[in-house]
C-alpha positions in Angstrom: 45.2 -97.1 28.9 47.8 -94.6 28.2 49.4 -92.9 31.0 48.3 -89.3 30.9 51.5 -88.2 32.5 53.4 -89.5 29.5 54.5 -86.3 27.8 54.9 -87.9 24.4 51.4 -89.2 24.3 48.3 -87.2 23.7 45.6 -87.2 26.4 42.6 -89.2 25.3 39.2 -88.3 26.5 36.5 -90.8 27.1 35.1 -90.0 23.6 38.4 -91.0 22.2 39.2 -87.5 20.9 42.5 -85.9 21.6 42.4 -83.0 24.0 45.5 -81.5 22.5 44.7 -78.2 20.8 45.9 -77.6 17.3 47.8 -74.4 16.9 47.4 -72.5 13.7 50.5 -71.3 11.9 48.9 -67.8 11.4 46.5 -65.5 13.3 42.8 -66.0 12.5 41.3 -63.4 10.0 39.0 -60.9 11.7 36.1 -60.1 9.4 34.8 -56.5 9.6 31.7 -55.2 8.0 32.8 -52.5 5.5 30.7 -49.3 5.5 29.4 -47.5 2.3 31.9 -44.9 0.7 29.7 -41.9 1.5 32.3 -39.3 0.7 32.7 -40.7 -2.8 28.9 -41.0 -3.3 28.4 -37.4 -2.1 31.1 -36.2 -4.5 29.6 -38.0 -7.4 26.2 -36.6 -6.6 27.5 -33.1 -6.4 29.3 -33.4 -9.7 26.3 -34.8 -11.5 24.1 -32.1 -9.9 26.5 -29.4 -11.2 26.7 -30.9 -14.6 22.9 -31.0 -14.8 22.6 -27.4 -13.6 25.1 -26.2 -16.2 23.3 -28.1 -18.9 19.9 -26.6 -17.8 21.3 -23.1 -17.8 22.9 -23.5 -21.3 19.8 -25.0 -22.7 17.6 -22.3 -21.2 20.0 -19.6 -22.6 19.9 -21.2 -26.0 16.2 -21.2 -26.0 16.1 -17.6 -24.9 18.4 -16.6 -27.7 16.3 -18.6 -30.2 13.1 -16.9 -28.9 14.7 -13.5 -29.1 15.9 -14.1 -32.7 12.4 -15.3 -33.7 10.8 -12.3 -32.0 12.8 -9.8 -34.2 12.8 -11.9 -37.4 9.8 -10.0 -38.9 11.7 -6.7 -38.4 14.7 -7.5 -40.6 14.6 -5.2 -43.6 14.5 -6.7 -47.0 14.1 -5.4 -50.6 10.4 -6.4 -50.3 9.9 -4.8 -46.9 12.2 -1.8 -46.8 10.9 -0.4 -43.5 9.6 -3.1 -41.2 9.6 -0.6 -38.4 6.2 0.7 -39.6 4.7 -2.4 -37.9 6.0 -1.3 -34.5 3.1 -0.1 -32.4 3.4 3.6 -31.4 6.3 4.4 -33.7 6.6 7.8 -35.4 7.7 7.5 -39.1 8.2 10.6 -41.2 6.5 11.0 -44.5 8.6 9.4 -47.2 8.9 8.9 -50.9 11.0 6.2 -52.8 13.9 7.5 -54.8 15.2 6.1 -58.1 17.5 3.7 -56.2 14.6 2.3 -54.2 15.6 3.9 -50.9 13.1 5.9 -48.8 13.6 9.7 -48.7 12.0 11.4 -45.8 10.6 14.7 -47.1 10.7 16.6 -43.8 14.2 15.6 -43.0 16.7 16.9 -45.6 20.2 15.5 -45.5 23.6 17.1 -46.1 22.7 20.4 -44.6 25.3 21.6 -42.1 25.2 24.3 -39.4 28.1 25.8 -37.6 29.1 24.9 -34.0 27.3 27.9 -32.6 24.0 27.6 -34.6 20.9 25.8 -33.4 18.2 24.1 -35.4 14.5 24.5 -34.9 13.8 20.8 -34.8 10.2 19.6 -35.0 10.7 16.8 -32.5 12.7 16.3 -29.3 14.9 14.4 -29.3 15.2 15.2 -33.0 15.2 12.6 -35.8 16.7 14.4 -38.7 17.2 17.7 -40.5 20.1 20.2 -40.6 22.9 19.2 -38.3 26.5 20.0 -37.3 29.2 19.1 -39.8 30.9 17.1 -37.0 29.1 13.9 -36.1 29.3 12.5 -32.6 31.3 9.3 -32.2 28.6 6.6 -32.6 30.2 3.2 -32.4 28.7 1.8 -29.1 29.4 5.0 -27.1 27.6 5.4 -23.8 27.7 9.1 -23.0 27.6 10.1 -19.3 26.3 13.6 -20.1 23.8 15.0 -22.5 25.1 15.8 -26.0 24.2 18.7 -28.3 21.3 17.7 -30.6 23.0 19.0 -33.8 26.0 16.6 -33.4 23.8 13.6 -32.6 21.5 14.1 -35.6 24.5 13.7 -37.8 25.0 10.2 -36.4 21.6 9.1 -37.6 22.4 10.4 -41.1 25.1 7.8 -41.1 22.7 4.9 -40.1 23.1 5.0 -36.3 20.4 4.5 -33.8 20.4 7.0 -30.9 18.9 5.9 -27.6 18.1 8.5 -25.1 16.7 8.3 -21.5 15.4 10.7 -18.9 17.9 10.4 -16.0 15.1 11.4 -13.5 12.4 8.9 -14.5 14.2 5.9 -15.8 13.5 2.8 -13.7 16.2 1.1 -11.6 18.1 -1.4 -13.7 16.8 0.0 -17.0 20.0 2.0 -17.6 22.0 -1.2 -17.4 19.7 -2.9 -19.9 20.2 0.0 -22.3 24.0 -0.1 -21.8 24.0 -3.8 -22.6 22.4 -3.0 -26.0 25.0 -0.3 -26.8 28.4 -1.1 -25.3 30.8 -2.8 -27.7 28.4 -2.4 -30.7 28.5 -0.3 -33.8 26.2 2.4 -35.2 24.4 2.9 -31.9 24.7 5.4 -29.0 23.2 6.1 -25.6 22.9 9.4 -23.8 20.8 11.1 -21.1 18.3 13.6 -22.3 17.0 16.1 -19.7 13.3 16.6 -19.4 12.5 13.8 -21.9 8.7 13.2 -21.7 9.1 9.4 -21.4 11.8 7.3 -19.6 13.3 6.0 -22.9 13.2 7.3 -26.5 14.9 5.7 -29.6 15.7 7.7 -32.7 16.9 6.9 -36.2 16.7 9.0 -39.3 13.0 9.9 -39.7 11.9 7.6 -36.9 11.2 7.7 -33.2 9.8 5.4 -30.6 9.1 6.4 -27.0 8.6 3.7 -24.3 8.3 3.4 -20.6 10.7 0.5 -20.1 14.0 -0.6 -21.5 12.8 -4.1 -21.6 9.9 -3.3 -23.9 10.1 -5.8 -26.8 9.7 -2.9 -29.2 13.2 -1.6 -28.3 14.9 -4.5 -30.0 12.4 -4.4 -32.8 13.4 -0.8 -33.5 17.1 -1.5 -33.4 16.7 -4.5 -35.7 14.6 -2.6 -38.2 16.5 0.6 -38.4 20.2 0.3 -37.4 22.1 0.4 -40.7 18.9 -0.2 -42.7 20.2 0.6 -46.2 16.8 1.9 -47.2 16.1 4.4 -44.5 19.1 6.6 -43.9 20.7 9.0 -46.4 24.5 8.3 -46.3 25.1 4.6 -47.0 28.7 3.7 -46.2 29.4 6.7 -44.0 31.5 6.0 -40.9 30.5 6.2 -37.2 34.2 6.5 -36.2 35.1 9.9 -35.0 38.4 9.9 -33.1 38.5 13.7 -32.7 35.1 13.8 -30.9 35.6 14.2 -27.1 33.2 11.6 -25.7 33.9 12.6 -22.1 33.3 16.3 -22.7 31.1 16.6 -25.8 29.5 19.8 -27.1 27.1 21.0 -24.4 23.4 20.1 -24.7 21.1 23.1 -24.7 17.5 22.3 -23.8 16.2 25.9 -23.9 13.6 26.9 -26.5 14.9 27.8 -29.9 14.8 31.5 -30.7 14.1 33.3 -34.0 17.7 32.8 -35.1 17.4 29.1 -35.1 17.9 27.4 -38.5 14.6 26.2 -39.9 14.0 22.5 -40.6 14.0 23.1 -44.4 17.6 24.4 -44.1 16.7 27.8 -45.6 19.9 29.8 -45.9 22.2 26.8 -45.8 24.3 25.4 -48.6 24.1 21.7 -49.3 27.4 19.9 -48.5 28.3 18.6 -51.9 31.0 16.2 -50.6 28.5 14.0 -48.9 26.9 10.9 -50.6 23.4 12.2 -49.7 24.0 15.3 -51.7 25.8 13.7 -54.7 23.5 10.7 -55.0 26.6 8.5 -54.8 24.9 6.2 -52.3 23.4 3.0 -53.7 21.3 0.8 -51.4 23.0 -2.4 -50.5 21.7 -5.8 -49.4 19.8 -5.6 -46.2 22.0 -6.4 -43.2 21.6 -9.7 -41.5 23.9 -10.0 -38.6 22.9 -6.9 -36.7 19.2 -7.5 -37.6 19.0 -11.1 -36.4 20.6 -10.2 -33.1 20.2 -6.6 -32.1 22.8 -7.0 -29.3 25.5 -8.2 -31.7 28.1 -6.0 -33.4 27.8 -5.0 -37.0 30.6 -4.7 -39.4 31.4 -1.0 -40.1 30.9 -0.1 -43.7 33.6 1.6 -45.7 34.0 5.3 -44.7 32.9 7.4 -47.6 32.6 10.4 -45.4 35.8 10.9 -43.4 36.0 12.9 -40.2 36.4 16.5 -41.0 39.3 18.4 -39.3 37.1 21.4 -38.5 33.4 22.1 -38.2 31.8 24.3 -40.8 28.6 25.1 -42.6 
């Protein structure tokens, strides 16, 4: 038996195994259970959620645009359907005949008849939709007027193919004014102005046409704009401009809502001389192809036609 006191000999247990402990050359590895990377997972979920939300919004907006385009498609003017606005429920359309060029001429609303800045016209409708008017037209490329504008200046804009939207500042519903501004601002051949004592909250006018509605969101509003803004078959002066740099949009000629007196110029323009320098008077206008861009999307801008009637330096009869 080996002497257990012998330092050089291992101690042997009865089982024959050495009691000497083996020492490892390195520390033992400690195994820890790793947790899930929750911050990373949450970040990924948030990103995926945002992407899905954006996709849903874009898809929904595209579908809305497609639906809006489809809704106004039947109201795009064509050579076969020169005035699709006649299908709009509740619209007023003046009596018309077809001239030699195929355009519609509204018998009660004669063009190219100018009054002076101090004259008033005995219009047959309010807001008016045509007839004698001031030689100076109001600026009508997407202008939102903060104050009412003189009728005689606004009528001239419709002779140039513009749509004039009016509203009663006392009865228009909350939010509807913003809807109307969205249809006008940044666009061409369309204007918006308040009209005191208007008998409905909203009224739309183009040459020989009028539509009165209670809500700016009424689907007929966009139908009217689609059918009549720059419709080459329904307004007298094809190619006339809506640009009018000299017109003071912040302080336009004052609106006068008082009844017309006996001195007012009659609708037939008796006593006036036709302005021979205008296309409507010289028959220089020839109908062009029906517009597509403004018609398919009534909130989009339209290209301004060439200005065949330039802004006059002074007003005159």
